[in-house]
Steps between C-alpha positions, in 0.01 A plus 500: 500500500496366140573141386859389519690573172484214236217334674286329249120585503276214479129594450293182576202600297693619197675160464171308462401383164177336388636150579577608855150629548368151402735336738360709768151377394635152554609601858165666563315186403700294743458751784135506421482128526677521847248759632197312365622183657524694830149622458388126448672403832328794690157488344462164318428692179501238231495759238816650626680167468367457141629832400827437683555182305407665170751779548785260486447387143460872410846550654651237285353664187649830609834325578507368146381828342767707660765309320323512170440863517867566604626301202237639258584859589870426549465715818602395847610674815779438747234383744338251276650180599492566874138622472408187336656271763347703789158487335532131444588440873174675596272337246647146467661464845330687774151507361474118444632438842246738648223326309617169642498647857147649443354165387622319807881439498532656829700243713854561623646248246280650229645837566849362476424357138338832401797704621727245330304531179536883488872488594557258217317731240711797618824303478411382156444834370814643654696213350367572158570860525871429593561216256293629194823634335682180550212288361439714201612355158667662215178695424496646850190324584467254789438145367356329803393560854665348787210372711134541411396855446310655797172551301461118503372568854172565311460119487480511883241778467295275260505227758379736760224623273394146450477447879319823550248411226427170669484651843805304609647786718596531863460162677373342173820564316612186291709276722361632810734605786723339761636621837854405560666621824223765529576625139217490258576388153292477191655257233379751219787732616738254352404638162652831588822313614517326159432808307765700684755224478462487123539866475822504699646191324809557295471155324140568351551693168210644308550623152418871482270592211 
């Protein structure tokens, strides 16, 4: 049987433009960081963690570059905006949370903060995609972000990198750990709560370059 009449054909690969391939590089960097963090947990391979942390700044470079390429070439695909958001969720949401877990934020309360952080990042990106048209000025360009952009999570990664370089991981994480009602909590996890809350905030407005 053939396709139903008038059914639009949508070839995934044929819709990709150069900017989309760069966006996929962003996602690949984030996923690479996740896998390397898992290797660090399994094998205590310090090189794996170093490379994992290095991949996330690379993801940011690619995140900026895809937009520059799209504007320079005046070429975008119908998938561009959604691809960008999904890639950012992996590289600046899931990957930083995974690094935190790998370096010692493994208590029950820690896990809640890590999940909250990723949820805020997803919500922030979804809100931007839905409200971008409303926030756009006469030029059609969005003038400001509501909430901090999700790539600001690299500040959390930088803090983790500092801890890792000092050997302050696991039980030696800054602030130590507490057990409350049989639930382990590392105060360092509060950094994820703050970062996520700032991303989800509607009152924090950041001018968009």
